N, C-alpha and C positions, 0 to 999 in steps of 0.2 A: 503494500500500500503505499501511495504516496507520500509524505514529509511526518514519518513516522519521527516517533521521540526514539534519545540513544537509549536502549532497552539496560543496560550496564550505569547512569547515572540514578541513583535510588531518586532523588530530587525529578528528575523531569521524571520518572519514571511513577514518582506519587503523584506528579502534575497530571499524570496522563488517568488516571483511577480518578482523579479528582472531578478532570471531563469530559468523563463515561457520564458519571452522575450528575455533575451538572445538567450533560447534554438530554437526559429524561425528562424534562420538564423546560427547557428552555425558549421554548415556543410558548407556551404557556402563559410562564412568568413574562417574556416580552409583551403580548398584549395585557398582560394583569398590569403592568408597571408595579409600583412598591418600591417595597425591599427585603432583598433578598434574603431574606433571614437564615435560615436553612443553609444553605449554602456557604454563606456564611461560617454558620456554628461551625459545615465540616472541612468550610478552609485552617480557622482556627485549632480546628481535634490535629490538623493532618502534621501540623507544622514549620510549613512554610514560611507563614509569617517571618519567621525570626530566625529563615536558611540565611539571610545574607549577611547581619550581626556580627562582629568578631568572633571569636571564640575566646576571649579574655572577656567580655563581655557578655558569654552565655551564650553566643548563636553557635554558627556553623561557616562562619568563613567563606559562603559560598559567590562566587564570581558575579558581575553584571551579566556578565556575557549566561550566564544560568537564570541567573532571575528572569534575564527581558528572556529569553524561548521557556520560561515558564509562562509569561506574559501572551507568550505566542501561542502558546499552549489553549486556555483558560480563550484565548480571543478566537477562536474554530468554532468555538460553539454559541460561547457568550463576550462582549467586548464589554459591556461593564464588568461584571465578573473582571474581565482581565487589567483593565482599567482602576479598578479599584486592589486590584490585589499591588500594580504598580506603581501607584499613588500611593502607596500604603508608606515606599519605603524616603520617600520627602521628608517627610517630619521623622521621620527613623536616623534621615541621617544628618536631620539640620544641629542637631547638637556637635559633631566630629568639624562640617563643616565651620559653624558660626562661633559655636563653644569652648568655653574655659579648659584646661585640664583638671578640674578643680569641679567644674561640672560635668561635664564625661562617668566622673566616678559617683553619680547621682544616677542609680538606674534603678527597675522593680522589675524581677520577672514576672511574666502573668499579665494580665489586662482586663481592663472594669470599666462600668461609671464611675468615673470623679465631679461631684462640683461644687462650685468652689464660691460661700460665701460672704463681701467685704472682705475680699482674701489683700492682707497686703504682702510687696511683693517688693525688695528689696535692690538696693544697685547691684549687688553681685551677683544674680537670681535674673541676671537676663540674657539672654541669651546672646542678643547682639542689637546697636543699636540702627537707626536709622542715616544716621551720623558718619555711622564708620561708612569707607569705599569696601566697593569688594573687594577679592583677590581672586584671583583665577583660579583657586582654593576654595573659599566661599563663595563666588558664584555658580557651582560646576552642577547647584539646585538645577539650572533653567536647562542643561542639559541631559540631565536624568530624567524631567520633565519629555522631555522632547526625542527619548529613547523612550521611553513607557509607550510614547503615542505609536512610533513609525512600528516596531512592534504589535497594533493592537490591530496596524494596517494589512499586516503581512498574516499576520495570524486569521485574520477575517476573511482576506483571499484564499488563504487553507486550505477556509472553515467552508467554504461557499463550491470550492472548486474538489474537494471534499464528497460532498451533499450534494453536489449539481452530478458529481459521477455519481455517487452510486440512483440519483433519482431516472440516469437517463440511460443506465445498463437496468434497470427496471419497469421505471413506467412512460417514458418519452417514446410515442409512435413517429415513425417515419412519414416524411412530406411525402404529400400523393404524387408528385411525380420523381423522386429520387428514386427511383430504380433500384430500390430493397425491399429487402421482405423486415431486417430488423437494425433499428435508427442508430444502431451502431455501428453499419458497416456501411452509413455515406460516408462516404470520404470529406466533402463538407463535417460534421459532425467530430472528423477525426482530426481532422487540419483545427479547427477552433479551438478542441480541447487541451492539443501538442503545444498553440500559441497561450494559449491561457495557462498552463502548468510552466514553461519557457519563460515565459514575463514574472509568475509569481515566485519562484527556483533565484532569478538574481535576485526579485527581491532582498529573498529572507540570506540570500550570500552580503550581500549590502548591512543588509541588518546586522548581521555578523559582522561583519569585521566595524561597524560602528561601535558595536557592541565590547569589543575587544579594546579598540583606541578608546572608551569610556577607561575599561580595566585596564588599561595602562595609565591613564591620567588618574584616574585613582589611589595604582597605586605609589604615586611621588606624595601624595599628603600636601602638608601648607606649602611642603615646596615645592610645588605644581608652579612652573614656569606659566610666560605668558603664551609661547611660541609652543607649548605641547596643547595648553588651553584649546590654543587654536584650534591648532591641527584635527584636537579630538572634537572642537563645534563644527569644522568643514564635513568631517566624516559622515557626522550626525543632520547636519543639517544635508548634506547629497540623501543617504539612508533614506530620511526623513521624506526630499520633494518625491522620489521614483518611489516608494512606500504607498502612499496619498494614493498619486495617480496608479498601480497597477490594480491595488486595492479598490477605487472606484473601478474601473474599467472592467474585470476582472466580476465583481456583485455583480455589476451589471450585464456586460456580455453573457456571462452563462446561460441567461435564461434565453436567447439566440434559440440555445442548444438546447435545452431542458421542454420549452415549446411549452404554449400556450400557459397552460395547464398552472404547470409550478408554479404564474405569478400569482396565483390565489393565497387568501391571506392563510387559508389553513396549513399552510407548509411553512410559514413563516420562514420565506426565502428570504425576503427585505428584508429582515432585523440584516443584515451582516452591509448589506450596500449604507442603510439610514445610519449607523452608527459611524463605519467612516464618513462618511459626508457631512455627517453632524462636526465631527472633530476637524475635518481640512477645512471648513470654513470658518472654524473658529483660529485656526490655525493656518493661516493663507499658506499657500507655495511658492504667492510670483517671489513676496520679499526674500526666502532662503536660494531661491536662482539668484534672484541681485547681490545678497553673500555671497553668495558662491560663489560667481561670475565675477563680481569683486576683489576678492581672494585669488583667482587665476592671473587674470590683467594684470591685478598691481604686489599683487604678495602680503597685501592685507587680510590681518582676521577680525575677525568681527568684535565689535566692542562686548564685552559682559555683559549682558540685560537680559530680562524675562523675553524671554523663545528663541537664545540666541548666545 
């Protein structure tokens, strides 16, 4: 099967099992909206939310490549849960990016609800101040955001392609003038699926390259240089643009090869396109293309800021 996870990676294998559980009622949950309480409970029980935390703080020290592949795995079924899992790591790392050494020692295992009433906050309890300029290290948050989203795009493309393949091989009917008895024997159908797969695979490869550059930047810690941060930003922007374009294209064009009945709301295939479309509108590719083009022509890296 295409886009299988690495069975030898215990974290990815666990993510694959969770994905199957999420898939059971993904279409119904998408229609109903609301909060995926049961799925969040399963996610917490899996231990995956703590996988990226350094071992000295009680985590498993997983790489960003692994975490982002988990995001991708969840997005094959539920882009919202994938987004939630990925963005969980932003506040998780905020203390590392902008906190002091003393603040990093203040942590608790477990999670729950905390309500603050008339709480007094002291200066030494503030993680950072808006007056403090960003450094290459403290500005990595925006690259994490972009990395999560681009993997939601890739996972969505992989997910709809897998579901489209299954639908095509079991439910699609050949066009009356195709000259074939089975839909899958139509040369045009084969060609279209081949094209969609190739583009999706290319997007996944770019996503992995971007994740590795994020890992390299993250490994430098507070000594991260502007050049190394900039190189990661370009790789991530490049992957984000292409993943978004592929996610939109695949989640739309696959209907052409599945057939008219596939577009009914009962199937829920449209959820992939809606998730990708929402995020690509919120996070326009046009400005990332300008960022990458500026670097290519002048060698200038983007100034660290939100979205870049």
